[in-house]
ZABA-233369 format. One record per residue (C-alpha): residue number from 1; residue in three letters; x, y, z. Coordinates in Angstrom, 3 decimals, m for minus. Example, Ala and Ser with C-alpha at 12.3 -4.5 7.8 and 13.67 -1.06 7.14 Angstrom:
# residues 2
+-----+-----+----------+----------+----------+
!   n ! res !       px !       py !       pz !
+-----+-----+----------+----------+----------+
!   1 ! ALA !   12.300 !   m4.500 !    7.800 !
!   2 ! SER !   13.670 !   m1.060 !    7.140 !
+-----+-----+----------+----------+----------+
***
This chain:
# residues 374
+-----+-----+----------+----------+----------+
!   n ! res !       px !       py !       pz !
+-----+-----+----------+----------+----------+
!   1 ! MET !   m4.901 !   71.965 !   13.802 !
!   2 ! THR !   m3.126 !   69.034 !   13.741 !
!   3 ! VAL !   m4.881 !   65.754 !   12.885 !
!   4 ! LEU !   m3.810 !   62.325 !   14.538 !
!   5 ! THR !   m5.513 !   59.688 !   12.911 !
!   6 ! ILE !   m5.393 !   56.126 !   14.370 !
!   7 ! GLY !   m6.477 !   53.425 !   11.794 !
!   8 ! SER !   m6.761 !   49.683 !   11.992 !
!   9 ! GLY !   m8.103 !   47.447 !    8.982 !
!  10 ! HIS !   m4.840 !   47.726 !    6.768 !
!  11 ! ARG !   m2.645 !   44.975 !    7.886 !
!  12 ! ASP !   m0.803 !   44.904 !    4.232 !
!  13 ! PHE !    0.522 !   48.558 !    3.920 !
!  14 ! ARG !    0.525 !   48.459 !    0.156 !
!  15 ! ASP !   m3.036 !   48.048 !   m0.192 !
!  16 ! PHE !   m3.222 !   51.241 !    2.318 !
!  17 ! LEU !   m1.285 !   53.347 !    0.347 !
!  18 ! ASN !   m2.313 !   52.241 !   m3.434 !
!  19 ! PRO !   m2.735 !   54.851 !   m5.827 !
!  20 ! LYS !   m6.375 !   55.886 !   m4.920 !
!  21 ! SER !   m5.689 !   55.844 !   m1.455 !
!  22 ! ARG !   m3.049 !   58.130 !   m1.702 !
!  23 ! ALA !   m4.969 !   60.632 !   m3.510 !
!  24 ! ARG !   m7.578 !   60.707 !   m0.865 !
!  25 ! ILE !   m5.382 !   60.698 !    2.255 !
!  26 ! ALA !   m3.599 !   63.416 !    0.543 !
!  27 ! ALA !   m6.947 !   65.316 !   m0.064 !
!  28 ! TYR !   m7.685 !   65.067 !    3.746 !
!  29 ! GLY !   m4.381 !   66.618 !    4.285 !
!  30 ! THR !   m5.649 !   69.622 !    3.118 !
!  31 ! LEU !   m7.546 !   70.090 !    6.089 !
!  32 ! ALA !   m5.289 !   70.402 !    8.738 !
!  33 ! ASP !   m1.702 !   72.228 !    9.101 !
!  34 ! ARG !   m0.151 !   68.799 !    9.745 !
!  35 ! SER !   m1.993 !   65.344 !    9.253 !
!  36 ! TYR !   m0.260 !   62.206 !   10.712 !
!  37 ! ILE !   m1.825 !   58.760 !   10.477 !
!  38 ! ILE !   m1.007 !   55.540 !   12.143 !
!  39 ! ALA !   m1.645 !   52.232 !   10.511 !
!  40 ! PHE !   m2.076 !   49.048 !   11.821 !
!  41 ! THR !    0.247 !   46.736 !    9.590 !
!  42 ! ARG !    2.536 !   43.882 !    9.290 !
!  43 ! PRO !    5.900 !   44.005 !    9.575 !
!  44 ! GLY !    8.346 !   45.115 !    6.749 !
!  45 ! PHE !    6.987 !   48.729 !    5.857 !
!  46 ! LYS !    8.504 !   52.302 !    5.684 !
!  47 ! THR !    7.329 !   55.488 !    7.189 !
!  48 ! GLN !    5.764 !   57.357 !    4.010 !
!  49 ! THR !    5.324 !   61.207 !    3.343 !
!  50 ! LEU !    2.790 !   62.278 !    1.232 !
!  51 ! GLU !    1.491 !   65.398 !   m0.086 !
!  52 ! ASN !   m0.107 !   68.031 !    2.022 !
!  53 ! ASN !    2.193 !   67.488 !    5.118 !
!  54 ! VAL !    0.428 !   63.735 !    5.528 !
!  55 ! VAL !    2.871 !   61.390 !    7.217 !
!  56 ! VAL !    1.998 !   57.652 !    7.572 !
!  57 ! PHE !    3.444 !   55.378 !    9.792 !
!  58 ! PRO !    3.089 !   51.744 !    9.622 !
!  59 ! THR !    3.169 !   49.720 !   13.094 !
!  60 ! ASN !    4.969 !   46.814 !   11.884 !
!  61 ! SER !    3.277 !   44.602 !   13.917 !
!  62 ! ARG !    3.927 !   40.652 !   14.251 !
!  63 ! SER !    0.768 !   40.164 !   15.758 !
!  64 ! ARG !   m2.683 !   42.162 !   15.296 !
!  65 ! TRP !   m3.091 !   41.783 !   19.088 !
!  66 ! LEU !    0.150 !   43.632 !   19.323 !
!  67 ! ALA !   m0.700 !   46.487 !   16.780 !
!  68 ! PRO !   m2.092 !   48.923 !   19.550 !
!  69 ! MET !    0.284 !   48.807 !   21.757 !
!  70 ! HIS !    3.099 !   49.915 !   18.607 !
!  71 ! ALA !    0.645 !   52.345 !   17.623 !
!  72 ! MET !    0.405 !   53.821 !   21.189 !
!  73 ! ARG !    4.149 !   54.064 !   21.049 !
!  74 ! LEU !    4.097 !   55.985 !   17.640 !
!  75 ! GLY !    1.241 !   58.245 !   18.461 !
!  76 ! LYS !    3.122 !   59.481 !   22.024 !
!  77 ! LYS !    6.413 !   60.348 !   20.011 !
!  78 ! VAL !    4.206 !   62.554 !   17.321 !
!  79 ! LEU !    2.340 !   64.273 !   20.100 !
!  80 ! ALA !    5.668 !   64.875 !   21.962 !
!  81 ! GLY !    6.454 !   67.223 !   19.269 !
!  82 ! ILE !    3.219 !   69.233 !   19.514 !
!  83 ! LEU !    3.544 !   72.680 !   20.511 !
!  84 ! ALA !    1.648 !   73.555 !   23.891 !
!  85 ! GLY !   m1.625 !   75.118 !   22.976 !
!  86 ! GLU !   m1.793 !   73.905 !   19.502 !
!  87 ! PRO !   m5.288 !   72.466 !   18.380 !
!  88 ! VAL !   m4.854 !   68.720 !   17.992 !
!  89 ! VAL !   m7.642 !   65.894 !   16.961 !
!  90 ! ILE !   m7.097 !   62.682 !   17.774 !
!  91 ! SER !   m9.077 !   60.564 !   15.627 !
!  92 ! ALA !  m10.013 !   56.908 !   15.528 !
!  93 ! GLN !  m11.342 !   54.884 !   12.561 !
!  94 ! ASP !  m13.392 !   52.617 !   14.960 !
!  95 ! PRO !  m14.421 !   52.692 !   18.625 !
!  96 ! PHE !  m12.906 !   49.325 !   19.459 !
!  97 ! GLU !   m8.866 !   48.683 !   19.532 !
!  98 ! SER !   m8.073 !   52.012 !   17.264 !
!  99 ! GLY !  m10.653 !   53.937 !   19.806 !
! 100 ! VAL !   m8.624 !   52.552 !   22.912 !
! 101 ! VAL !   m5.637 !   53.895 !   21.276 !
! 102 ! ALA !   m6.986 !   56.917 !   20.724 !
! 103 ! TRP !   m8.537 !   57.429 !   24.144 !
! 104 ! LEU !   m5.462 !   56.530 !   25.915 !
! 105 ! LEU !   m3.313 !   59.547 !   23.883 !
! 106 ! ARG !   m6.285 !   61.817 !   25.183 !
! 107 ! CYS !   m5.672 !   60.878 !   28.474 !
! 108 ! ARG !   m1.999 !   61.770 !   28.379 !
! 109 ! PHE !   m2.530 !   64.682 !   26.093 !
! 110 ! PRO !   m5.465 !   67.098 !   27.486 !
! 111 ! GLN !   m5.384 !   69.935 !   24.893 !
! 112 ! ALA !   m6.399 !   67.526 !   22.004 !
! 113 ! ARG !   m9.843 !   66.435 !   21.579 !
! 114 ! LEU !  m11.105 !   62.802 !   20.882 !
! 115 ! GLN !  m13.093 !   61.882 !   17.618 !
! 116 ! LEU !  m14.448 !   58.335 !   17.149 !
! 117 ! GLN !  m15.422 !   57.368 !   13.815 !
! 118 ! VAL !  m18.019 !   54.599 !   13.442 !
! 119 ! HIS !  m18.290 !   52.771 !    9.879 !
! 120 ! THR !  m20.618 !   49.525 !   11.006 !
! 121 ! ASP !  m24.008 !   49.120 !   12.645 !
! 122 ! ILE !  m21.951 !   47.991 !   16.181 !
! 123 ! PHE !  m25.163 !   47.579 !   17.917 !
! 124 ! SER !  m26.931 !   45.616 !   15.395 !
! 125 ! PRO !  m27.424 !   41.722 !   16.945 !
! 126 ! TYR !  m26.179 !   40.475 !   14.253 !
! 127 ! PHE !  m23.000 !   42.189 !   14.691 !
! 128 ! TRP !  m22.191 !   41.478 !   18.608 !
! 129 ! ARG !  m23.664 !   37.777 !   17.925 !
! 130 ! GLU !  m21.316 !   37.206 !   14.917 !
! 131 ! ARG !  m18.063 !   36.092 !   17.194 !
! 132 ! TRP !  m16.751 !   36.900 !   20.552 !
! 133 ! GLU !  m14.552 !   39.590 !   19.688 !
! 134 ! ASN !  m17.276 !   41.454 !   18.366 !
! 135 ! LEU !  m19.333 !   41.265 !   22.033 !
! 136 ! PHE !  m15.902 !   42.572 !   23.475 !
! 137 ! ARG !  m15.555 !   45.280 !   21.000 !
! 138 ! VAL !  m19.648 !   46.567 !   21.815 !
! 139 ! TRP !  m18.399 !   46.737 !   25.304 !
! 140 ! LEU !  m15.288 !   48.704 !   24.278 !
! 141 ! ALA !  m17.819 !   51.019 !   22.278 !
! 142 ! LYS !  m20.076 !   51.514 !   24.891 !
! 143 ! PHE !  m17.344 !   52.592 !   27.254 !
! 144 ! LEU !  m15.475 !   55.078 !   24.665 !
! 145 ! LEU !  m18.408 !   56.675 !   22.883 !
! 146 ! PRO !  m19.721 !   58.804 !   25.757 !
! 147 ! ARG !  m15.945 !   59.683 !   26.291 !
! 148 ! ALA !  m15.734 !   60.859 !   22.645 !
! 149 ! ASP !  m15.420 !   64.664 !   22.224 !
! 150 ! CYS !  m17.176 !   64.233 !   19.093 !
! 151 ! ILE !  m18.251 !   61.366 !   16.738 !
! 152 ! ARG !  m18.515 !   60.845 !   13.052 !
! 153 ! ALA !  m21.027 !   58.149 !   12.122 !
! 154 ! VAL !  m21.429 !   57.290 !    8.546 !
! 155 ! SER !  m25.296 !   57.070 !    8.693 !
! 156 ! GLN !  m28.622 !   58.309 !   10.421 !
! 157 ! ARG !  m29.166 !   54.398 !   11.459 !
! 158 ! ILE !  m26.219 !   54.284 !   13.595 !
! 159 ! CYS !  m26.662 !   57.975 !   15.088 !
! 160 ! ARG !  m30.445 !   56.717 !   15.891 !
! 161 ! SER !  m28.952 !   53.840 !   17.587 !
! 162 ! PHE !  m26.371 !   56.092 !   19.509 !
! 163 ! VAL !  m28.836 !   58.341 !   20.537 !
! 164 ! SER !  m31.194 !   56.014 !   21.533 !
! 165 ! ARG !  m28.462 !   54.382 !   23.825 !
! 166 ! GLY !  m28.023 !   58.096 !   25.652 !
! 167 ! ILE !  m25.342 !   59.737 !   23.232 !
! 168 ! ASP !  m25.836 !   63.498 !   22.832 !
! 169 ! SER !  m26.694 !   63.998 !   19.575 !
! 170 ! GLY !  m25.036 !   67.425 !   19.507 !
! 171 ! LYS !  m21.660 !   65.918 !   19.203 !
! 172 ! ILE !  m22.614 !   63.410 !   16.397 !
! 173 ! THR !  m21.962 !   64.064 !   12.629 !
! 174 ! VAL !  m23.541 !   62.037 !   10.085 !
! 175 ! LEU !  m21.346 !   61.892 !    7.208 !
! 176 ! PRO !  m21.016 !   58.819 !    4.755 !
! 177 ! VAL !  m18.389 !   57.268 !    3.298 !
! 178 ! TRP !  m17.205 !   58.852 !    0.178 !
! 179 ! SER !  m16.986 !   56.643 !   m3.202 !
! 180 ! SER !  m16.108 !   58.383 !   m6.724 !
! 181 ! PRO !  m19.034 !   58.237 !   m8.849 !
! 182 ! LEU !  m18.948 !   55.266 !  m11.520 !
! 183 ! ASP !  m18.817 !   56.431 !  m14.874 !
! 184 ! ILE !  m20.927 !   53.895 !  m16.931 !
! 185 ! SER !  m23.189 !   53.784 !  m19.826 !
! 186 ! PRO !  m26.289 !   51.475 !  m19.144 !
! 187 ! ILE !  m26.455 !   48.386 !  m21.483 !
! 188 ! ALA !  m29.913 !   47.690 !  m22.944 !
! 189 ! ARG !  m31.739 !   45.079 !  m20.542 !
! 190 ! ASP !  m32.459 !   41.743 !  m21.697 !
! 191 ! LYS !  m36.277 !   41.579 !  m21.719 !
! 192 ! GLU !  m36.123 !   37.658 !  m20.898 !
! 193 ! ASN !  m33.598 !   37.458 !  m18.204 !
! 194 ! LEU !  m33.136 !   39.621 !  m15.007 !
! 195 ! ARG !  m29.213 !   40.189 !  m14.664 !
! 196 ! VAL !  m28.800 !   40.391 !  m11.027 !
! 197 ! LEU !  m25.349 !   41.794 !   m9.685 !
! 198 ! VAL !  m23.761 !   41.311 !   m6.215 !
! 199 ! VAL !  m20.544 !   43.220 !   m5.197 !
! 200 ! SER !  m19.265 !   42.517 !   m1.962 !
! 201 ! ARG !  m16.560 !   40.763 !    0.229 !
! 202 ! LEU !  m17.551 !   36.854 !    0.562 !
! 203 ! GLU !  m17.543 !   36.926 !    4.333 !
! 204 ! ARG !  m20.277 !   35.810 !    6.554 !
! 205 ! GLU !  m21.654 !   39.205 !    7.478 !
! 206 ! LYS !  m22.092 !   40.163 !    4.055 !
! 207 ! GLY !  m25.017 !   37.386 !    3.511 !
! 208 ! VAL !  m23.895 !   36.494 !    0.237 !
! 209 ! GLY !  m25.668 !   32.873 !    0.445 !
! 210 ! ASP !  m28.890 !   34.582 !    0.985 !
! 211 ! SER !  m28.544 !   36.524 !   m2.279 !
! 212 ! ILE !  m28.023 !   32.760 !   m3.839 !
! 213 ! ILE !  m30.707 !   31.323 !   m2.010 !
! 214 ! GLY !  m33.021 !   34.305 !   m3.266 !
! 215 ! PHE !  m32.093 !   33.908 !   m6.609 !
! 216 ! SER !  m32.809 !   30.410 !   m6.446 !
! 217 ! ASP !  m36.283 !   31.106 !   m5.320 !
! 218 ! LEU !  m36.679 !   33.584 !   m8.468 !
! 219 ! ILE !  m35.762 !   30.409 !  m10.586 !
! 220 ! GLN !  m38.082 !   28.086 !   m8.836 !
! 221 ! ARG !  m40.847 !   30.536 !   m9.279 !
! 222 ! GLY !  m40.317 !   30.304 !  m12.977 !
! 223 ! GLY !  m38.554 !   33.530 !  m13.496 !
! 224 ! LYS !  m35.339 !   33.597 !  m15.617 !
! 225 ! GLY !  m32.269 !   35.671 !  m14.568 !
! 226 ! HIS !  m28.348 !   35.414 !  m14.249 !
! 227 ! LEU !  m26.714 !   36.269 !  m11.075 !
! 228 ! THR !  m23.097 !   37.652 !  m11.043 !
! 229 ! ILE !  m21.167 !   37.746 !   m8.127 !
! 230 ! VAL !  m17.937 !   40.322 !   m7.734 !
! 231 ! GLY !  m15.808 !   40.058 !   m4.892 !
! 232 ! ASP !  m13.633 !   37.194 !   m3.213 !
! 233 ! GLY !  m13.274 !   36.239 !    0.711 !
! 234 ! GLY !  m13.252 !   33.250 !    3.074 !
! 235 ! GLN !  m16.988 !   32.234 !    1.962 !
! 236 ! ARG !  m15.672 !   31.682 !   m1.619 !
! 237 ! ASN !  m15.891 !   27.826 !   m1.770 !
! 238 ! LYS !  m18.927 !   27.460 !    0.810 !
! 239 ! LEU !  m20.983 !   29.602 !   m1.612 !
! 240 ! GLY !  m19.822 !   27.682 !   m4.395 !
! 241 ! VAL !  m20.816 !   24.510 !   m3.090 !
! 242 ! LEU !  m24.093 !   26.330 !   m2.453 !
! 243 ! VAL !  m24.805 !   26.997 !   m5.916 !
! 244 ! GLU !  m24.009 !   23.457 !   m6.985 !
! 245 ! LYS !  m26.577 !   22.338 !   m3.876 !
! 246 ! LEU !  m29.201 !   24.313 !   m5.636 !
! 247 ! GLY !  m28.526 !   23.366 !   m8.809 !
! 248 ! VAL !  m28.230 !   26.808 !  m10.492 !
! 249 ! GLU !  m24.487 !   26.686 !  m11.428 !
! 250 ! LYS !  m25.338 !   27.478 !  m15.033 !
! 251 ! SER !  m27.156 !   30.781 !  m13.833 !
! 252 ! VAL !  m24.319 !   32.192 !  m11.394 !
! 253 ! THR !  m21.156 !   33.604 !  m12.183 !
! 254 ! PHE !  m18.147 !   33.961 !   m9.866 !
! 255 ! SER !  m16.398 !   36.930 !  m11.024 !
! 256 ! GLY !  m13.857 !   37.276 !   m8.258 !
! 257 ! TRP !  m12.191 !   40.824 !   m6.950 !
! 258 ! GLN !  m12.285 !   43.193 !   m9.810 !
! 259 ! GLN !  m10.390 !   46.588 !   m9.505 !
! 260 ! ASP !  m12.797 !   47.797 !  m11.967 !
! 261 ! VAL !  m16.689 !   47.182 !  m11.310 !
! 262 ! ALA !  m17.913 !   49.809 !  m13.596 !
! 263 ! PRO !  m18.870 !   47.058 !  m16.516 !
! 264 ! TYR !  m20.568 !   45.171 !  m13.788 !
! 265 ! TYR !  m22.857 !   47.714 !  m12.837 !
! 266 ! ALA !  m23.407 !   48.899 !  m16.674 !
! 267 ! ALA !  m24.507 !   45.222 !  m17.549 !
! 268 ! ALA !  m26.826 !   44.840 !  m14.195 !
! 269 ! ASP !  m30.576 !   45.172 !  m14.147 !
! 270 ! VAL !  m30.806 !   45.426 !  m10.438 !
! 271 ! LEU !  m27.914 !   45.496 !   m7.589 !
! 272 ! LEU !  m28.656 !   42.623 !   m4.642 !
! 273 ! SER !  m27.013 !   43.481 !   m1.437 !
! 274 ! THR !  m28.095 !   41.070 !    1.541 !
! 275 ! ALA !  m25.809 !   41.918 !    4.315 !
! 276 ! LEU !  m26.591 !   40.855 !    8.057 !
! 277 ! TYR !  m25.498 !   44.579 !    9.111 !
! 278 ! GLU !  m24.123 !   47.235 !    7.454 !
! 279 ! GLY !  m22.952 !   50.733 !    8.345 !
! 280 ! TRP !  m23.893 !   52.604 !    4.877 !
! 281 ! GLY !  m23.230 !   49.878 !    1.985 !
! 282 ! LEU !  m20.869 !   51.304 !   m0.600 !
! 283 ! ALA !  m22.035 !   48.828 !   m3.362 !
! 284 ! ALA !  m25.849 !   49.898 !   m2.841 !
! 285 ! TRP !  m24.666 !   53.564 !   m2.699 !
! 286 ! ASP !  m22.542 !   53.112 !   m5.926 !
! 287 ! ALA !  m25.572 !   50.942 !   m7.891 !
! 288 ! LEU !  m27.962 !   53.985 !   m6.818 !
! 289 ! GLN !  m25.308 !   56.817 !   m8.112 !
! 290 ! ALA !  m25.407 !   55.011 !  m11.495 !
! 291 ! GLY !  m29.175 !   54.483 !  m12.053 !
! 292 ! VAL !  m29.114 !   50.687 !  m10.931 !
! 293 ! PRO !  m32.210 !   50.126 !   m8.399 !
! 294 ! VAL !  m31.413 !   47.859 !   m5.365 !
! 295 ! VAL !  m32.932 !   44.659 !   m3.644 !
! 296 ! MET !  m31.191 !   45.369 !   m0.381 !
! 297 ! THR !  m31.923 !   44.119 !    3.234 !
! 298 ! ASP !  m32.934 !   47.032 !    5.586 !
! 299 ! VAL !  m29.215 !   47.803 !    6.775 !
! 300 ! GLY !  m26.977 !   50.632 !    6.260 !
! 301 ! LEU !  m28.474 !   53.193 !    4.069 !
! 302 ! ALA !  m31.633 !   51.640 !    3.551 !
! 303 ! GLY !  m34.482 !   53.997 !    4.312 !
! 304 ! GLU !  m31.941 !   56.914 !    4.101 !
! 305 ! VAL !  m31.047 !   56.727 !    0.494 !
! 306 ! ALA !  m32.391 !   53.548 !   m0.844 !
! 307 ! LEU !  m36.460 !   53.957 !   m0.453 !
! 308 ! HIS !  m38.826 !   51.016 !   m0.535 !
! 309 ! ASN !  m40.772 !   51.303 !   m4.013 !
! 310 ! VAL !  m38.977 !   54.443 !   m4.907 !
! 311 ! ASN !  m35.282 !   53.224 !   m6.324 !
! 312 ! GLY !  m35.602 !   49.905 !   m4.785 !
! 313 ! LEU !  m36.893 !   46.868 !   m3.055 !
! 314 ! ILE !  m36.206 !   46.845 !    0.923 !
! 315 ! VAL !  m36.502 !   43.450 !    2.491 !
! 316 ! PRO !  m36.034 !   42.009 !    5.725 !
! 317 ! VAL !  m32.641 !   40.811 !    7.254 !
! 318 ! GLY !  m32.162 !   37.102 !    6.142 !
! 319 ! ASP !  m35.538 !   36.633 !    4.777 !
! 320 ! THR !  m34.819 !   34.669 !    1.690 !
! 321 ! GLU !  m38.355 !   34.202 !    0.602 !
! 322 ! GLN !  m38.671 !   38.238 !    0.614 !
! 323 ! ILE !  m35.412 !   38.443 !   m1.732 !
! 324 ! GLY !  m36.599 !   35.799 !   m3.757 !
! 325 ! SER !  m40.123 !   37.611 !   m4.161 !
! 326 ! ALA !  m38.714 !   41.154 !   m4.806 !
! 327 ! LEU !  m36.245 !   39.490 !   m7.460 !
! 328 ! PHE !  m39.348 !   37.735 !   m9.414 !
! 329 ! ARG !  m41.515 !   40.898 !   m8.812 !
! 330 ! LEU !  m38.984 !   42.823 !  m10.966 !
! 331 ! SER !  m38.384 !   39.935 !  m13.541 !
! 332 ! ARG !  m41.993 !   40.149 !  m14.370 !
! 333 ! ASP !  m42.926 !   43.976 !  m14.037 !
! 334 ! SER !  m40.705 !   45.913 !  m16.740 !
! 335 ! GLN !  m42.230 !   49.022 !  m15.903 !
! 336 ! LEU !  m41.445 !   48.793 !  m12.266 !
! 337 ! LEU !  m38.016 !   47.908 !  m12.556 !
! 338 ! THR !  m37.491 !   50.900 !  m15.176 !
! 339 ! ARG !  m39.305 !   53.281 !  m12.980 !
! 340 ! LEU !  m36.892 !   51.988 !   m9.828 !
! 341 ! GLY !  m34.044 !   53.008 !  m11.927 !
! 342 ! GLU !  m35.010 !   56.141 !  m13.513 !
! 343 ! SER !  m35.645 !   57.188 !   m9.275 !
! 344 ! SER !  m32.046 !   55.873 !   m8.679 !
! 345 ! GLN !  m30.039 !   58.711 !  m10.448 !
! 346 ! LEU !  m28.942 !   60.467 !   m7.403 !
! 347 ! MET !  m27.138 !   63.693 !   m7.067 !
! 348 ! ARG !  m23.322 !   63.427 !   m7.222 !
! 349 ! PRO !  m22.041 !   65.454 !   m4.390 !
! 350 ! ALA !  m18.799 !   67.054 !   m5.279 !
! 351 ! TYR !  m15.560 !   65.492 !   m3.430 !
! 352 ! SER !  m15.013 !   69.403 !   m2.287 !
! 353 ! ASP !  m18.209 !   69.238 !   m0.588 !
! 354 ! TYR !  m17.356 !   66.222 !    1.099 !
! 355 ! LEU !  m14.252 !   67.411 !    2.189 !
! 356 ! ASP !  m15.677 !   70.904 !    3.454 !
! 357 ! ARG !  m18.133 !   68.634 !    5.585 !
! 358 ! TYR !  m15.266 !   66.516 !    6.819 !
! 359 ! GLY !  m13.303 !   69.631 !    7.893 !
! 360 ! ILE !  m16.143 !   71.020 !    9.704 !
! 361 ! ALA !  m16.673 !   67.864 !   11.544 !
! 362 ! LEU !  m13.177 !   68.010 !   12.577 !
! 363 ! ARG !  m12.932 !   71.619 !   13.577 !
! 364 ! SER !  m16.503 !   71.448 !   15.553 !
! 365 ! CYS !  m14.702 !   68.945 !   17.619 !
! 366 ! LEU !  m12.165 !   71.333 !   18.497 !
! 367 ! HIS !  m14.745 !   73.969 !   19.888 !
! 368 ! ARG !  m16.353 !   71.538 !   21.852 !
! 369 ! SER !  m16.022 !   71.653 !   25.825 !
! 370 ! PRO !  m13.886 !   68.635 !   26.409 !
! 371 ! GLU !  m15.599 !   65.395 !   27.922 !
! 372 ! SER !  m14.286 !   63.833 !   31.161 !
! 373 ! VAL !  m11.770 !   60.810 !   29.776 !
! 374 ! LEU !  m12.390 !   58.957 !   33.023 !
+-----+-----+----------+----------+----------+
***
């Protein structure tokens, strides 16, 4: 089996091929006889050959709008070397720009099967209202999803949204994003202060402003605590202004982007995640695996892995009063905080099991009758 993956979101090829990513990509290479990856990148990078017959091609595109065209050109060259009758899966990392490239290649190469991967809740109104590009992407997804031979969704939430829109559930595999379990030794909690942790890109869709407002509400209710925000992004300055406006600058720390987040989880009493929409939610997943309870909005893995009053507290999206109420409740009820933490220690799936499930998803794509590409 040959797998050709079309991946976007890696404009800096060095981030795409950092040691951790290289190891993961090489592991994926064990699932196929040959594996090719086309990454949407800026100019200035060279083709990389990794272990296990994995070859990674950068598009070297001066504009992100040109990247799909360059990916199409590279994909045609790769597929030209495939023997007639050889099983091929063309996998797109999203049902948007990457998906269009994969679909066009599938049209030109009928022996292949098309897999679309969906890593975010694309039909959430918060997604398509965020910017005009997302509204266009939803239109693309509505066109492409019925034409895919198989779909990999990262959560049951996404799967349900597809089935409700008439997508055949038989071609959907739910497989969350893999994250290496954090190796931490929890630090004894300060009974006087609730240590709240946010690990997130500081972008609008992550709703970190709601986290800050909710934390401020905790303080206004008479609770005590400290909020640590790990991450960086375009909203950093705006969020700093918000902290000052709310008068909680002495209780909030911006720690920036960190390579190693384990010490922050070890020092946290609760992980706070207030995204507007989410496909899965790696920060919450990492917290639950580490035995740290979560307060999170009803997105991604909420209701599937993060369960209300079991290993966390689930609040409505955008409801800062409920966020503050949940934090205040935990600050005053140490028994509840302990119980949620004890229930948060999830079984850690082995990476080999994850790879097996990923391989099954690819092979099942080959065995399905091909969908009409038109």
